[in-house]
VOPAGU-2260 file (C-alpha; in pm, 1 decimal, decimal comma):
REM VOPAGU-2260
SITE   aa  ch    i         X         Y         Z
SITE  MET   A    0     -46,2      -3,0      13,0
SITE  CYS   A    1     171,5     329,1     -99,9
SITE  MET   A    2      53,0     614,2      99,9
SITE  GLY   A    3     121,9     994,1      20,0
SITE  THR   A    4     327,2    1153,7     278,7
SITE  LYS   A    5     263,1    1548,7     396,7
SITE  THR   A    6     537,1    1842,1     482,9
SITE  ILE   A    7     394,3    2033,4     849,8
SITE  SER   A    8     681,9    2240,0    1066,4
SITE  ILE   A    9     679,2    2273,4    1375,0
SITE  MET   A   10     906,5    2409,0    1651,9
SITE  GLU   A   11    1233,0    2339,7    1682,5
SITE  ASP   A   12    1186,3    2223,2    2057,5
SITE  ALA   A   13     907,3    1932,6    1944,6
SITE  TYR   A   14    1156,2    1852,5    1603,6
SITE  ASN   A   15    1423,7    1793,6    1923,7
SITE  ILE   A   16    1162,9    1612,4    2177,1
SITE  LEU   A   17    1048,1    1411,2    1854,5
SITE  ARG   A   18    1404,0    1301,8    1707,9
SITE  SER   A   19    1502,8    1237,4    2117,8
SITE  LYS   A   20    1233,8     932,4    2080,5
SITE  LYS   A   21    1388,4     839,2    1739,2
SITE  ARG   A   22    1587,9     487,5    1743,5
SITE  ARG   A   23    1786,9     373,6    1465,9
SITE  GLY   A   24    1539,8     282,7    1204,6
SITE  GLU   A   25    1287,6     438,8    1276,0
SITE  SER   A   26    1144,3     722,2    1013,6
SITE  PHE   A   27     903,6     991,0    1239,8
SITE  SER   A   28     621,5     892,1    1117,5
SITE  ASP   A   29     697,4     590,2    1367,7
SITE  VAL   A   30     780,0     789,2    1609,6
SITE  ILE   A   31     486,2    1048,4    1605,4
SITE  ARG   A   32     245,0     716,7    1583,7
SITE  LYS   A   33     362,2     519,9    1917,7
SITE  ILE   A   34     362,2     840,0    2071,6
SITE  VAL   A   35      11,4     944,5    1969,8
SITE  GLU   A   36     -73,5     535,9    1970,8
SITE  LYS   A   37    -401,0     440,3    2171,0
SITE  LYS   A   38    -317,9     378,9    2569,0
SITE  LYS   A   39    -342,1     -41,7    2637,2
SITE  ASP   A   40    -694,8    -151,0    2860,9
SITE  ILE   A   41    -423,4    -291,8    3155,3
SITE  MET   A   42    -727,1    -434,2    3291,9
SITE  LYS   A   43    -657,9    -728,0    3028,8
SITE  PHE   A   44    -347,0    -809,5    3175,9
SITE  ALA   A   45    -560,8    -844,6    3540,2
SITE  GLY   A   46    -482,6   -1212,4    3667,4
SITE  SER   A   47    -138,1   -1247,2    3401,2
SITE  TRP   A   48      51,9   -1374,3    3756,3
SITE  LYS   A   49    -184,2   -1635,1    3954,8
SITE  ARG   A   50      84,2   -1899,4    3919,0
SITE  ILE   A   51     387,2   -1689,1    4004,4
SITE  SER   A   52     447,9   -1831,3    4386,6
SITE  SER   A   53     528,4   -1569,0    4708,1
SITE  LYS   A   54     875,6   -1706,1    4711,9
SITE  ASP   A   55     918,3   -1573,1    4321,3
SITE  ILE   A   56     662,4   -1283,7    4438,2
SITE  GLU   A   57     901,2   -1106,0    4700,4
SITE  LYS   A   58    1234,8   -1170,3    4488,4
SITE  ILE   A   59    1056,3    -935,0    4241,3
SITE  LYS   A   60     919,6    -696,5    4423,9
SITE  LYS   A   61    1307,4    -749,4    4661,8
SITE  ASP   A   62    1430,8    -624,4    4315,0
SITE  ILE   A   63    1229,4    -355,9    4219,9
SITE  THR   A   64    1362,2    -209,9    4554,1
SITE  SER   A   65    1692,6    -262,9    4443,0
SITE  LEU   A   66    1604,2    -139,1    4050,1
SITE  ARG   A   67    1464,4     232,1    4333,3
SITE  LYS   A   68    1753,7     275,3    4502,5
SITE  ARG   A   69    1971,2     181,8    4185,4
SITE  SER   A   70    1822,9     448,4    3947,8
SITE  THR   A   71    1724,8     697,4    4260,2
SITE  ILE   A   72    2106,5     672,2    4328,2
SITE  GLU   A   73    2168,4     734,1    3888,7
SITE  LEU   A   74    1960,5    1065,2    3909,6
SITE  LEU   A   75    2153,8    1225,6    4260,3
SITE  LYS   A   76    2518,1    1165,1    4053,4
SITE  LYS   A   77    2382,9    1324,5    3712,0
SITE  THR   A   78    2202,0    1634,0    3851,7
SITE  LYS   A   79    2552,1    1705,1    4128,9
């Protein structure tokens, strides 16, 4: 399917935001589609983890806590 193209004008700050979201091999159209794509309904994932053991749940909680601490430390290093 061949689609036409349109030229649009955007402010430089908006362009920089789009450019920062763009990954290698991705077009600006891909980035815009990704940004404006309708959010998924989180409830479709409800019950997905029913088969996880309580031991695994505790490990996941510890891992999340550890990641949060490390990311906070890294963030604080960058602001100095």
